C-alpha atoms as a printed R data frame, in Angstrom:
   type eleno elety resid chain resno      x       y       z
1  ATOM     1    CA   MET     A     1 10.351 -19.514  13.488
2  ATOM     2    CA   LYS     A     2 13.153 -17.019  14.078
3  ATOM     3    CA   LEU     A     3 12.165 -13.603  15.325
4  ATOM     4    CA   HIS     A     4 15.615 -12.038  15.292
5  ATOM     5    CA   TYR     A     5 18.137 -12.152  12.508
6  ATOM     6    CA   GLY     A     6 21.799 -11.239  12.801
7  ATOM     7    CA   LEU     A     7 24.234  -9.753  10.335
8  ATOM     8    CA   GLY     A     8 25.469 -13.238   9.501
9  ATOM     9    CA   ASP     A     9 22.049 -14.073   8.077
10 ATOM    10    CA   LEU     A    10 22.393 -11.343   5.410
11 ATOM    11    CA   LYS     A    11 24.744 -13.539   3.393
12 ATOM    12    CA   ASP     A    12 21.901 -15.995   2.850
13 ATOM    13    CA   ILE     A    13 19.595 -13.407   1.249
14 ATOM    14    CA   ASP     A    14 19.492 -13.337  -2.546
15 ATOM    15    CA   PHE     A    15 19.623  -9.609  -3.292
16 ATOM    16    CA   MET     A    16 19.414 -10.189  -7.041
17 ATOM    17    CA   ALA     A    17 15.846 -11.401  -6.550
18 ATOM    18    CA   PHE     A    18 14.910  -7.955  -5.214
19 ATOM    19    CA   LEU     A    19 16.598  -6.077  -8.064
20 ATOM    20    CA   PRO     A    20 13.548  -5.983 -10.399
21 ATOM    21    CA   ILE     A    21 11.556  -4.411  -7.570
22 ATOM    22    CA   ILE     A    22 14.190  -1.918  -6.432
23 ATOM    23    CA   MET     A    23 15.453  -0.662  -9.831
24 ATOM    24    CA   PRO     A    24 12.247   1.114 -10.966
25 ATOM    25    CA   VAL     A    25 12.064   2.914  -7.625
26 ATOM    26    CA   ILE     A    26 15.682   4.041  -7.951
27 ATOM    27    CA   VAL     A    27 15.195   5.181 -11.556
28 ATOM    28    CA   VAL     A    28 12.002   7.151 -10.807
29 ATOM    29    CA   SER     A    29 13.599   8.740  -7.747
30 ATOM    30    CA   THR     A    30 16.678   9.781  -9.733
31 ATOM    31    CA   ILE     A    31 14.546  11.265 -12.525
32 ATOM    32    CA   LEU     A    32 12.460  13.219  -9.994
33 ATOM    33    CA   ILE     A    33 15.588  14.576  -8.331
34 ATOM    34    CA   LEU     A    34 17.106  15.648 -11.660
35 ATOM    35    CA   ILE     A    35 13.920  17.342 -12.855
36 ATOM    36    CA   ALA     A    36 13.502  19.179  -9.538
37 ATOM    37    CA   LEU     A    37 17.121  20.388  -9.566
38 ATOM    38    CA   ILE     A    38 16.852  21.527 -13.187
39 ATOM    39    CA   ASP     A    39 13.626  23.418 -12.435
40 ATOM    40    CA   LEU     A    40 15.173  24.996  -9.351
41 ATOM    41    CA   TYR     A    41 18.208  26.092 -11.370
42 ATOM    42    CA   ARG     A    42 16.098  27.545 -14.184
43 ATOM    43    CA   HIS     A    43 14.051  29.616 -11.736
44 ATOM    44    CA   ARG     A    44 16.905  30.562  -9.411
45 ATOM    45    CA   LYS     A    45 16.224  34.305  -9.787
46 ATOM    46    CA   THR     A    46 12.680  34.006  -8.445
47 ATOM    47    CA   ARG     A    47 13.340  31.478  -5.662
48 ATOM    48    CA   LYS     A    48 13.952  32.927  -2.218
49 ATOM    49    CA   ASN     A    49 15.403  29.905  -0.432
50 ATOM    50    CA   MET     A    50 17.461  28.022  -2.968
51 ATOM    51    CA   LEU     A    51 19.976  26.279  -0.678
52 ATOM    52    CA   PRO     A    52 17.392  24.705   1.651
53 ATOM    53    CA   TRP     A    53 15.470  23.381  -1.363
54 ATOM    54    CA   VAL     A    54 18.622  21.853  -2.846
55 ATOM    55    CA   LEU     A    55 19.305  20.076   0.446
56 ATOM    56    CA   ILE     A    56 15.704  18.889   0.747
57 ATOM    57    CA   ILE     A    57 15.664  17.621  -2.841
58 ATOM    58    CA   LEU     A    58 18.955  15.757  -2.474
59 ATOM    59    CA   PHE     A    59 18.639  14.308   1.004
60 ATOM    60    CA   ALA     A    60 14.920  13.556   1.270
61 ATOM    61    CA   ASN     A    61 15.165  11.147  -1.696
62 ATOM    62    CA   THR     A    62 11.767  10.676  -3.343
63 ATOM    63    CA   LEU     A    63  9.857  12.853  -0.887
64 ATOM    64    CA   GLY     A    64 12.134  15.892  -1.431
65 ATOM    65    CA   PRO     A    65 11.307  16.479  -5.115
66 ATOM    66    CA   ILE     A    66  7.613  15.866  -4.437
67 ATOM    67    CA   LEU     A    67  7.676  18.493  -1.672
68 ATOM    68    CA   TYR     A    68  9.493  20.898  -3.983
69 ATOM    69    CA   PHE     A    69  6.934  20.512  -6.753
70 ATOM    70    CA   THR     A    70  3.980  20.918  -4.380
71 ATOM    71    CA   ILE     A    71  5.299  23.607  -2.017
72 ATOM    72    CA   GLY     A    72  8.513  25.097  -3.421
73 ATOM    73    CA   ARG     A    73  7.219  26.179  -6.796
74 ATOM    74    CA   LYS     A    74  4.520  28.283  -5.160
75 ATOM    75    CA   ASP     A    75  7.213  30.656  -3.830
76 ATOM    76    CA   SER     A    76  7.807  32.146  -7.272
77 ATOM    77    CA   GLU     A    77  4.100  32.488  -8.078
78 ATOM    78    CA   ARG     A    78  3.623  34.928  -5.179
79 ATOM    79    CA   ILE     A    79  6.261  37.364  -6.491
């Protein structure tokens, strides 16, 4: 049993077999990002920190939009 694999072993992996598992995750993540960015844009007048939220949403992948919907939307409710 091999414990370490090199870059040469990547050519033997069938990535198409993982596609049905990876595609739903990519689609859901993209939809979450789009919805979070649209919501942030619609409420841009009431948001205090718009640029940090855009960066969090875009670069934290699936976790960024979830953080925005749980923490970021509460900023406008306090005003």
